[in-house]
C-alpha positions as CSV (number, residue, x, y, z in Angstrom):
1,M,120.3,-209.5,135.4
2,P,118.8,-209.1,139.1
3,R,115.2,-209.4,139.5
4,E,114.8,-205.7,140.8
5,H,116.5,-204.5,137.4
6,S,114.3,-206.4,135.1
7,R,110.9,-205.1,137.0
8,A,112.1,-201.6,136.2
9,V,112.8,-202.1,132.8
10,V,109.3,-203.3,132.1
11,A,107.3,-200.5,133.9
12,R,109.5,-197.9,132.0
13,A,108.5,-200.0,128.7
14,G,105.1,-199.9,129.7
15,R,104.6,-196.0,130.4
16,S,106.6,-195.4,127.1
17,A,103.8,-197.2,125.1
18,L,100.8,-195.5,126.7
19,R,102.6,-192.0,126.0
20,I,103.2,-193.0,122.8
21,L,99.4,-192.9,122.7
22,A,98.8,-189.7,124.3
23,T,101.7,-187.9,122.0
24,P,100.7,-186.2,118.8
25,L,101.9,-187.6,115.5
26,P,105.1,-185.4,114.5
27,P,104.2,-183.2,111.3
28,A,106.0,-185.3,108.9
29,V,104.4,-188.2,110.0
30,K,100.6,-186.9,109.7
31,K,101.2,-185.1,106.7
32,T,102.1,-188.7,105.3
33,L,99.2,-190.4,106.7
34,I,96.8,-187.6,105.3
35,A,98.3,-187.9,101.7
36,V,98.1,-191.6,101.7
37,C,94.6,-191.4,103.1
38,L,93.5,-189.2,100.3
39,L,95.3,-191.2,97.6
40,A,93.1,-194.0,99.0
41,T,90.1,-192.1,98.7
42,A,90.5,-191.2,95.2
43,L,91.2,-194.7,94.5
44,L,87.8,-196.2,96.5
45,W,85.8,-193.5,94.9
46,S,86.8,-194.3,91.4
47,N,86.7,-197.8,91.6
48,S,83.3,-198.4,93.9
49,R,81.8,-196.1,91.1
50,I,82.6,-197.9,88.3
51,L,81.6,-201.3,90.1
52,A,78.3,-199.7,90.9
53,L,77.9,-198.3,87.1
54,R,78.8,-201.3,85.7
55,V,76.3,-203.0,88.1
56,K,73.4,-200.6,87.8
57,Q,74.1,-199.1,84.3
58,D,74.9,-202.4,82.2
59,P,74.3,-201.1,78.6
60,E,71.9,-204.0,77.7
61,R,69.8,-203.3,80.9
62,P,70.4,-199.9,82.1
63,L,68.5,-198.9,85.6
64,V,66.3,-195.9,84.7
65,L,63.0,-195.2,86.6
66,S,59.8,-194.5,84.5
67,A,59.5,-191.3,86.4
68,Y,63.0,-189.9,84.9
69,Y,61.4,-189.7,81.4
70,V,58.8,-187.2,82.6
71,Y,61.5,-184.9,84.0
72,H,63.5,-185.5,80.9
73,G,60.6,-184.3,78.9
74,M,59.8,-181.2,81.1
75,A,63.5,-180.4,80.7
76,A,63.2,-180.3,77.0
77,A,60.1,-178.3,77.5
78,L,62.1,-175.5,79.2
79,E,63.8,-174.8,76.2
80,E,61.0,-173.7,74.7
81,G,60.1,-171.2,77.9
82,R,57.5,-173.9,79.3
83,L,58.0,-174.1,83.0
84,G,56.6,-177.5,84.7
85,Q,55.2,-178.6,81.0
86,L,55.6,-181.7,79.3
87,D,54.8,-182.8,76.0
88,L,52.9,-185.5,76.0
89,T,53.3,-186.4,72.6
90,R,57.0,-186.2,72.4
91,Y,57.2,-188.3,75.7
92,R,54.6,-191.1,74.5
93,E,56.9,-191.2,71.1
94,Y,60.1,-191.9,73.4
95,L,58.2,-194.4,75.6
96,A,57.4,-196.5,72.6
97,L,60.7,-196.9,71.7
98,G,61.4,-199.3,74.7
99,N,64.9,-198.4,74.7
100,P,66.3,-196.3,77.9
101,S,69.5,-195.7,75.7
102,A,67.5,-194.1,73.0
103,V,67.9,-190.4,72.3
104,Y,64.9,-188.2,73.4
105,A,64.7,-186.7,69.9
106,P,62.2,-184.3,68.8
107,A,58.5,-185.3,68.1
108,S,57.3,-186.3,64.6
109,D,55.5,-184.0,62.4
110,H,52.5,-186.2,61.8
111,A,51.5,-185.3,65.7
112,P,50.9,-182.0,67.1
113,P,52.7,-181.6,70.4
114,Q,50.3,-181.5,73.1
115,F,51.9,-179.3,76.2
116,V,50.1,-180.2,79.6
117,D,50.9,-178.6,83.0
118,Y,52.6,-181.6,85.2
119,H,51.7,-181.9,88.9
120,S,52.3,-185.5,89.8
121,L,55.4,-185.0,91.6
122,D,57.4,-181.6,92.5
123,I,59.2,-180.5,89.2
124,G,62.4,-179.2,90.8
125,Y,64.3,-182.1,89.4
126,C,64.1,-181.1,85.8
127,F,66.1,-178.4,86.3
128,I,69.2,-180.5,87.2
129,V,68.2,-182.4,84.0
130,E,68.5,-179.6,82.1
131,A,71.7,-178.9,83.8
132,G,73.0,-182.0,82.8
133,R,71.9,-181.7,78.9
134,L,73.7,-178.3,78.9
135,A,76.8,-179.7,80.6
136,F,77.6,-182.7,78.9
137,P,76.2,-181.9,75.0
138,T,78.8,-184.8,73.8
139,L,76.7,-187.4,75.7
140,P,73.9,-189.2,74.2
141,D,70.5,-186.7,75.2
142,N,69.3,-189.0,77.8
143,H,69.8,-190.4,81.2
144,L,73.7,-190.5,80.7
145,R,73.9,-186.6,81.0
146,A,72.1,-186.4,84.2
147,L,74.1,-189.3,85.5
148,A,77.3,-187.7,84.3
149,L,76.3,-184.4,86.3
150,Q,75.5,-186.6,89.5
151,L,79.3,-188.1,89.3
152,L,80.6,-184.8,88.9
153,A,78.8,-183.2,92.0
154,D,79.7,-186.7,94.1
155,L,83.2,-186.1,93.2
156,G,82.9,-182.3,94.6
157,M,81.2,-183.7,97.8
158,L,84.6,-185.3,98.4
159,V,86.0,-181.7,98.5
160,L,83.0,-180.5,100.5
161,V,83.3,-183.5,103.1
162,Y,87.1,-182.6,103.8
163,A,86.6,-179.0,104.0
164,L,83.5,-179.4,106.5
165,F,85.8,-181.3,109.1
166,A,89.6,-180.0,107.9
167,P,89.3,-177.0,109.9
168,W,88.8,-179.6,113.5
169,D,91.6,-181.6,112.0
170,A,93.2,-182.0,108.4
171,A,93.3,-185.8,109.4
172,L,89.7,-185.9,110.3
173,G,88.9,-184.3,107.0
174,A,91.0,-186.6,105.1
175,L,89.3,-189.5,106.9
176,A,85.8,-187.9,106.2
177,A,86.7,-188.1,102.6
178,L,87.6,-191.4,102.3
179,L,84.4,-192.6,104.6
180,Y,82.5,-190.6,102.3
181,A,83.8,-192.5,99.1
182,G,83.2,-196.0,101.3
183,N,79.8,-195.5,102.2
184,K,77.7,-197.9,100.3
185,V,74.6,-196.0,100.2
186,F,75.9,-192.7,98.9
187,C,77.8,-195.1,95.9
188,W,74.2,-196.6,95.4
189,L,72.2,-193.4,94.9
190,V,74.8,-191.8,92.5
191,C,74.9,-194.6,90.2
192,F,71.3,-194.1,88.6
193,A,69.9,-190.6,87.8
194,F,67.0,-189.5,89.9
195,Y,66.4,-186.8,92.5
196,Y,67.1,-189.6,95.3
197,Y,70.8,-188.8,95.1
198,W,70.2,-184.7,95.0
199,E,69.5,-184.5,98.5
200,V,72.8,-185.5,100.0
201,P,74.2,-182.7,98.3
202,F,71.5,-180.5,99.5
203,T,72.2,-181.5,102.8
204,F,75.8,-181.3,102.9
205,V,75.6,-177.7,101.5
206,V,73.2,-176.5,104.0
207,F,75.2,-178.0,106.9
208,G,78.4,-176.5,105.6
209,L,76.7,-172.9,105.2
210,L,75.3,-172.9,108.5
211,L,78.9,-174.2,110.1
212,L,80.4,-171.3,108.4
213,C,78.0,-168.6,109.8
214,H,80.2,-169.9,113.3
215,R,83.0,-169.7,111.9
216,R,83.1,-166.3,109.9
217,A,80.6,-164.8,111.8
218,P,80.6,-161.2,110.4
219,R,79.8,-162.7,106.7
220,S,77.1,-165.3,108.1
221,A,74.0,-163.1,106.8
222,F,75.7,-163.6,103.3
223,Y,76.0,-167.7,104.2
224,L,72.2,-167.8,105.4
225,G,71.3,-165.8,102.0
226,I,73.0,-168.9,100.1
227,A,71.0,-171.3,102.3
228,G,68.1,-170.0,101.8
229,F,68.6,-170.4,98.4
230,V,69.7,-174.1,98.5
231,L,66.5,-175.1,101.1
232,G,64.5,-173.1,98.5
233,F,65.5,-174.9,95.4
234,A,65.5,-178.1,97.5
235,V,61.7,-177.6,98.2
236,W,60.9,-177.3,94.8
237,V,62.9,-180.7,94.3
238,R,60.6,-182.6,96.8
239,A,58.1,-181.1,99.3
240,S,59.6,-183.2,102.4
241,W,62.2,-180.0,102.5
242,W,59.6,-177.9,103.7
243,P,59.8,-179.1,107.5
244,L,63.3,-179.7,107.3
245,T,63.6,-176.1,106.5
246,F,61.2,-175.0,109.2
247,F,63.8,-176.8,111.5
248,L,66.9,-175.4,110.5
249,L,65.9,-171.7,109.7
250,G,64.3,-172.1,113.2
251,L,67.0,-173.5,114.8
252,A,69.2,-170.3,113.2
253,L,66.4,-168.0,114.6
254,L,66.4,-169.6,118.1
255,T,70.8,-169.0,118.2
256,P,71.5,-165.6,119.6
257,A,74.2,-164.9,117.1
258,L,72.4,-165.7,114.3
259,R,68.8,-164.6,115.1
260,R,68.8,-161.2,113.4
261,K,70.8,-161.9,110.3
262,A,68.5,-165.4,109.8
263,V,65.8,-163.3,108.4
264,V,68.1,-163.1,105.3
265,G,67.8,-166.2,104.5
266,L,63.9,-166.5,105.4
267,A,63.8,-163.7,102.9
268,V,65.4,-165.6,100.1
269,F,63.3,-169.0,100.8
270,A,60.3,-166.9,100.6
271,V,61.2,-165.5,97.7
272,L,62.3,-168.7,95.7
273,T,59.5,-170.6,97.1
274,G,56.9,-168.1,96.4
275,P,56.1,-169.2,92.8
276,Q,56.0,-172.8,93.9
277,V,53.3,-172.2,96.4
278,C,51.4,-170.3,93.9
279,R,51.5,-173.1,91.0
280,S,50.5,-175.4,93.8
281,S,47.6,-173.3,95.5
282,R,46.3,-172.6,91.9
283,A,46.4,-176.1,90.6
284,R,44.5,-177.1,93.6
285,G,41.9,-174.5,94.5
286,H,43.4,-174.1,97.9
287,L,46.6,-173.1,99.8
288,A,49.1,-175.9,99.0
289,L,52.7,-176.0,99.1
290,S,53.1,-179.1,96.8
291,T,50.8,-180.9,94.3
292,R,52.5,-184.4,94.7
293,A,50.7,-187.3,95.4
294,T,50.7,-187.5,99.2
295,W,47.7,-190.2,100.0
296,H,48.8,-192.1,97.2
297,V,52.0,-192.4,98.9
298,A,50.2,-193.0,102.6
299,L,48.5,-196.0,101.0
300,V,51.7,-197.5,99.6
301,G,53.1,-197.2,103.2
302,L,50.5,-198.7,104.7
303,G,51.2,-201.8,102.5
304,Y,54.3,-202.3,104.2
305,Y,52.9,-205.1,106.4
306,P,50.7,-207.7,105.5
307,N,47.3,-206.6,105.6
308,P,43.7,-207.5,104.2
309,Y,43.4,-204.2,101.6
310,G,45.6,-205.5,98.9
311,L,48.0,-203.1,99.7
312,E,51.4,-203.4,98.8
313,P,54.7,-201.5,99.3
314,K,54.4,-200.7,95.4
315,D,52.6,-197.7,93.2
316,E,50.7,-200.2,90.9
317,P,48.6,-202.1,93.4
318,V,47.7,-198.9,94.8
319,F,46.6,-197.4,91.2
320,R,44.9,-200.8,90.3
321,L,42.7,-200.3,93.7
322,I,41.7,-197.1,93.1
323,R,40.8,-197.8,89.3
324,E,38.8,-200.9,90.2
325,K,37.1,-199.2,93.5
326,Y,36.6,-195.5,92.8
327,G,36.7,-195.8,88.9
328,V,39.6,-193.2,88.6
329,A,41.8,-193.7,86.1
330,V,45.6,-192.5,86.4
331,R,46.6,-189.4,84.6
332,T,50.7,-189.0,83.9
333,E,50.6,-185.5,84.4
334,D,48.3,-185.3,87.5
335,Y,47.3,-187.9,90.0
336,G,45.3,-185.1,91.7
337,E,41.7,-186.9,91.1
338,H,43.6,-190.2,92.1
339,D,45.2,-188.9,95.2
340,R,41.8,-187.7,96.6
341,A,40.3,-191.2,95.9
342,A,43.1,-192.4,97.7
343,R,42.8,-190.2,100.7
344,Q,39.1,-191.3,100.8
345,E,40.2,-194.8,101.0
346,F,43.2,-194.2,103.6
347,L,40.4,-192.5,105.9
348,S,38.0,-195.4,105.2
349,I,41.0,-198.2,106.4
350,L,41.5,-195.6,109.5
351,R,37.7,-195.7,110.4
352,K,37.6,-199.5,110.1
353,D,40.9,-200.8,111.3
354,P,42.8,-197.9,113.3
355,R,45.3,-200.0,115.2
356,F,46.3,-201.6,111.9
357,V,47.4,-197.9,110.9
358,L,48.7,-197.1,114.2
359,R,50.6,-200.2,114.3
360,S,51.9,-199.5,110.9
361,L,53.0,-195.9,111.7
362,L,55.0,-196.7,114.8
363,G,56.3,-200.1,113.1
364,R,57.7,-198.2,110.1
365,L,58.9,-195.2,112.2
366,R,60.7,-197.9,114.7
367,E,62.6,-199.5,111.8
368,S,62.9,-196.5,109.9
369,L,65.2,-195.1,113.1
370,L,66.8,-198.1,113.3
371,G,67.6,-198.7,109.6
372,T,65.9,-202.0,109.8
373,T,63.2,-201.8,106.7
374,A,63.3,-204.2,104.3
375,T,65.1,-202.2,101.7
376,S,67.6,-200.5,104.0
377,L,71.4,-200.9,103.4
378,A,74.5,-200.8,105.9
379,P,76.7,-197.7,105.0
380,Y,79.9,-199.9,106.2
381,P,80.2,-203.6,106.0
382,F,82.0,-203.7,109.6
383,L,79.3,-201.9,111.3
384,S,75.0,-202.9,111.1
385,N,72.6,-200.4,111.0
386,P,71.7,-200.4,114.4
387,L,75.2,-200.3,115.9
388,Y,75.9,-197.4,113.1
389,R,73.2,-195.5,114.8
390,L,74.4,-196.1,118.3
391,L,77.9,-195.0,117.5
392,C,76.0,-191.7,115.9
393,L,73.9,-191.4,118.9
394,G,77.5,-191.3,121.1
395,G,78.9,-188.7,118.7
396,L,76.0,-186.5,119.4
397,V,76.8,-187.0,123.0
398,L,80.9,-186.2,122.4
399,M,79.8,-183.2,120.1
400,V,77.1,-181.6,122.6
401,V,80.0,-182.0,125.3
402,G,82.7,-180.6,123.0
403,G,80.6,-177.0,123.0
404,G,81.0,-174.2,120.1
405,E,80.4,-175.0,116.5
406,R,80.7,-179.0,117.1
407,R,77.5,-178.9,119.4
408,W,75.6,-176.6,117.0
409,L,76.2,-179.3,114.2
410,G,75.5,-182.0,116.1
411,L,72.0,-180.6,117.5
412,A,71.4,-179.6,113.7
413,A,72.3,-183.1,112.3
414,A,70.4,-184.5,115.2
415,G,67.3,-182.8,114.8
416,T,67.3,-183.0,111.0
417,Y,67.4,-186.9,111.0
418,L,64.7,-186.8,113.6
419,V,62.8,-184.4,111.5
420,Y,63.4,-186.4,108.2
421,V,62.7,-189.6,109.5
422,L,59.3,-189.0,111.2
423,V,58.0,-186.8,108.2
424,T,59.0,-189.7,105.9
425,S,57.5,-192.7,108.1
426,L,54.2,-190.9,108.4
427,F,53.6,-191.6,104.6
428,Y,56.1,-194.0,103.9
429,F,59.4,-195.5,105.5
430,V,63.4,-194.8,105.3
431,G,64.8,-197.4,102.6
432,L,67.6,-197.5,100.6
433,A,66.0,-194.8,98.0
434,Y,65.0,-192.4,100.4
435,D,68.1,-192.9,102.8
436,N,69.8,-189.4,101.5
437,V,69.0,-186.7,104.1
438,S,69.2,-189.1,107.1
439,Q,72.1,-190.8,105.7
440,V,74.1,-187.3,105.8
441,A,73.0,-186.4,109.3
442,L,74.4,-189.7,110.3
443,F,77.4,-189.4,108.8
444,V,77.9,-186.1,110.5
445,L,77.4,-187.6,113.9
446,F,79.7,-190.4,113.2
447,L,82.5,-188.0,112.2
448,G,81.8,-185.8,115.4
449,G,82.1,-188.9,117.6
450,L,85.4,-189.7,115.6
451,D,86.7,-186.0,116.5
452,G,85.4,-186.4,120.0
453,A,86.9,-189.9,120.7
454,G,90.1,-188.5,119.1
455,R,90.2,-185.5,121.3
456,A,89.3,-186.9,124.5
457,A,91.5,-190.1,124.5
458,P,95.1,-188.4,125.1
459,R,93.7,-186.5,127.8
460,L,92.4,-189.7,129.2
461,I,95.8,-191.7,128.8
462,Q,97.4,-188.8,130.3
463,R,95.4,-188.6,133.5
464,W,95.5,-192.5,133.8
465,I,99.4,-192.5,133.9
466,A,99.4,-189.5,136.0
467,R,97.6,-191.4,138.9
468,P,99.4,-192.9,141.5
469,G,100.1,-196.3,141.7
470,N,99.7,-197.0,138.1
471,G,103.3,-197.5,137.1
472,G,102.7,-201.2,138.1
473,R,99.6,-201.4,135.9
474,A,101.5,-199.7,133.1
475,S,104.3,-202.6,133.4
476,A,101.5,-205.4,133.3
477,F,99.9,-204.0,130.3
478,A,103.3,-204.0,128.7
479,V,104.1,-207.7,129.7
480,S,100.8,-208.7,128.1
481,E,101.4,-207.2,125.0
């Protein structure tokens, strides 16, 4: 074959290879790939959750946090019309069994009930526990019912995540569901019963509702009203949702198309959180958004780094310090007095060693932003946390450049991430247990980056092919391959 003819053949092959990358897949091929991806998602979700449950919920040593029993007791009290109360008699008898798998039975007749108002933590999770108790009556009346409800919600997240991104591209929606199923953080959080996991669906639902406001503008007041309800309930579950709500509803107010209708979301939020504020304020004797022990957590957070004050990133050393130094005993139902002493101790350390406090705050903030805290977990085995966050930053840029609802969702996710990490780091740090809201925000940015890259790549390839003189480069590419 003549030399000139050989060059022409190679050049055509090179240009064809690039054009294949820039050409959309045939509909039949694309549908087949989506079906395969969804099948892989089902297999990955079921197998990963089964494996995680076998590890964390071994029948001989199930993972049940001590605070869970309190919420189960409050859920039982709801059946008697007692909101936010705990029967200490029944609760102590259950703890005395020393068996996490035991059924939460009624208190014995020889001891009268002792109902007290519970203020140590926000009480909203007891509603979720009660929902699990009602939804799964055939399971033992213990943490298994709440765990079953979590798994059902986690399965629903696959559908929600797909629906969130499928309007941009069905293949992107299928990939999003697959990446959700394979996210190690989501998998770990769902495998034990506590409110840590529930902030994941709260965040996804709110993002989805705010996105619907752009996709279906005539009904945006309705969607904002539901968002206000979800945010209001989230505040009952954990007080950190107060600043998140101010940011998300504030963002809606700053959006010209949503400004007037955002008042509906604010009104629903105010109505739902009003009783919580009244209950907290009455318990503390002043305006309070929550009764949870904030200063106790701040001391625990200071213990993240080595220090001469006997602090550790655990609850018990702080309880012991306050008991020995201030003579304040811990009451299960209310850490109020303990928290006041913890505030005094925190301010004492701040006066004596302000540099340590500042270094601790900045260090925890830096590690929380990068995902390098002692208990952080990388969501995917092929991406370290710093690299994952760098890709998410690139995703934010592509979403902003993409404009429209992509830009709005990207700004909402990035702002949510920064607000959550900043607030959490002020008092504690974003370790694995608290990597819920932040992980959802990163997930959205990561998928937004994949979407932006997928849309930009074909255009860039076509422009490169169209440039004069690129035939030779294409042929060189073809030869090397």
